[in-house]
C-alpha positions, -999 to +999 in steps of 0.1 A: +161-447+641+184-426+620+185-400+647+197-425+673+224-436+648+236-400+643+235-392+680+256-423+688+283-419+661+288-382+654+306-366+683+320-335+665+298-315+642+310-291+616+289-263+604+280-261+567+261-235+548+240-245+518+218-224+496+185-240+487+155-226+467+126-217+491+104-246+478+132-272+484+138-258+519+101-261+528+099-296+514+130-306+534+116-290+566+083-309+560+100-342+556+122-337+586+092-328+607+073-359+595+102-380+608+104-360+641+140-349+633+157-316+632+165-304+597+203-308+602+198-344+615+176-352+585+201-338+560+229-357+578+209-389+575+204-384+537+241-377+532+251-408+552+226-429+532+238-416+499+275-422+507+271-456+524+294-482+510+281-513+493+301-535+517+274-534+543+239-548+538+209-530+554+199-547+587+163-550+575+174-571+545+198-592+566+169-600+590+146-609+562+172-632+546+179-649+580+141-653+586+135-674+555+146-710+551+158-708+515+131-731+502+113-706+479+097-723+448+076-711+420+038-717+427+020-743+407-009-720+400+001-695+373-016-661+371-047-658+348-039-651+312-065-623+306-061-597+333-076-569+312-111-584+319-105-579+357-096-543+354 
């Protein structure tokens, strides 16, 4: 999903050189591969996420809030007092 966002909104790409320790680079490549993204797209997504302003709520949270009806109440059945016996 992040890749679609990047492809839609970034028209001009600048080149940046960063120096990373070998183990950090390998971890980043592994994470990017797990998300089926190029390394540059994965790093871009991290930067966008880290620099996002607090004026916009994540869409997943907005959907969750709209889904509920606002009638959450505390359940009548409290949790058991002695949970150590269950462990």
